[in-house]
C-alpha positions in Angstrom: 7.8 -8.9 19.8 7.2 -5.4 18.1 6.1 -2.2 19.7 7.2 -0.2 22.8 6.5 -0.5 26.2 4.6 2.5 27.8 7.6 3.3 30.0 6.1 6.5 31.6 3.6 4.2 33.4 6.6 2.3 35.1 8.0 3.6 38.4 11.2 2.4 40.2 10.6 0.8 43.6 14.1 1.6 45.1 13.1 -0.4 48.2 12.4 -3.6 46.5 14.8 -3.0 43.6 12.1 -3.5 40.7 10.0 -1.5 38.4 6.2 -1.5 38.8 3.2 -0.3 37.0 -0.6 -0.5 37.0 -2.5 -1.2 33.9 -6.2 -1.9 33.7 -6.3 -3.0 37.4 -3.4 -5.3 36.8 -0.3 -5.0 39.0 2.8 -5.5 36.9 6.5 -5.8 38.2 9.7 -6.3 36.3 12.9 -7.5 38.4 16.5 -7.8 37.7 18.4 -11.1 38.2 22.0 -10.5 38.4 24.4 -13.3 37.3 25.0 -16.0 39.7 28.7 -16.3 41.1 29.2 -19.4 39.4 27.9 -18.3 36.1 24.5 -18.7 34.6 21.6 -16.5 33.0 21.0 -12.9 33.9 18.5 -10.5 33.0 15.0 -9.1 33.5 11.6 -11.0 34.4 8.2 -10.0 35.0 5.1 -10.9 36.7 1.5 -9.8 36.2 -1.4 -9.9 38.7 -5.0 -9.2 37.7 -7.8 -7.8 39.6 -9.6 -11.0 40.0 -6.3 -13.1 41.0 -5.2 -13.9 37.6 -1.4 -14.2 37.6 1.2 -14.4 34.7 4.7 -14.5 34.7 7.9 -14.7 32.4 9.2 -18.1 31.5 12.7 -17.0 30.9 15.0 -13.9 31.5 15.5 -11.2 28.8 18.4 -8.9 28.5 16.3 -5.7 27.8 14.1 -4.2 30.5 11.6 -2.9 27.6 11.1 -6.5 26.5 10.0 -7.7 30.1 7.9 -4.4 30.4 6.1 -5.1 27.0 5.4 -8.5 27.8 3.9 -7.6 31.1 1.7 -5.2 29.6 0.9 -7.7 26.9 -0.4 -10.2 29.6 -2.3 -7.4 31.3 -4.3 -6.8 27.9 -4.8 -10.6 27.4 -1.9 -10.8 24.6 0.0 -14.0 24.6 3.7 -13.5 25.5 5.9 -15.0 22.5 9.0 -15.2 24.7 7.3 -17.2 27.2 
């Protein structure tokens, strides 16, 4: 995926421990998943919920927060997420 997330639109929700944004009526969230005690994947995942109840979510964790933000933004704009 090429481009950049519009990071200035994202705010950190310290209570929930995630980043949130709103784009064209969509509520976007990026969450960090730490490595489990017995090993396994760690990284950022995203969710997007549209104004009419549409939902989209990441299919895998990514190591870069900006990639998760870009994917959530793309979902809100109707573009497919090439990373799942």
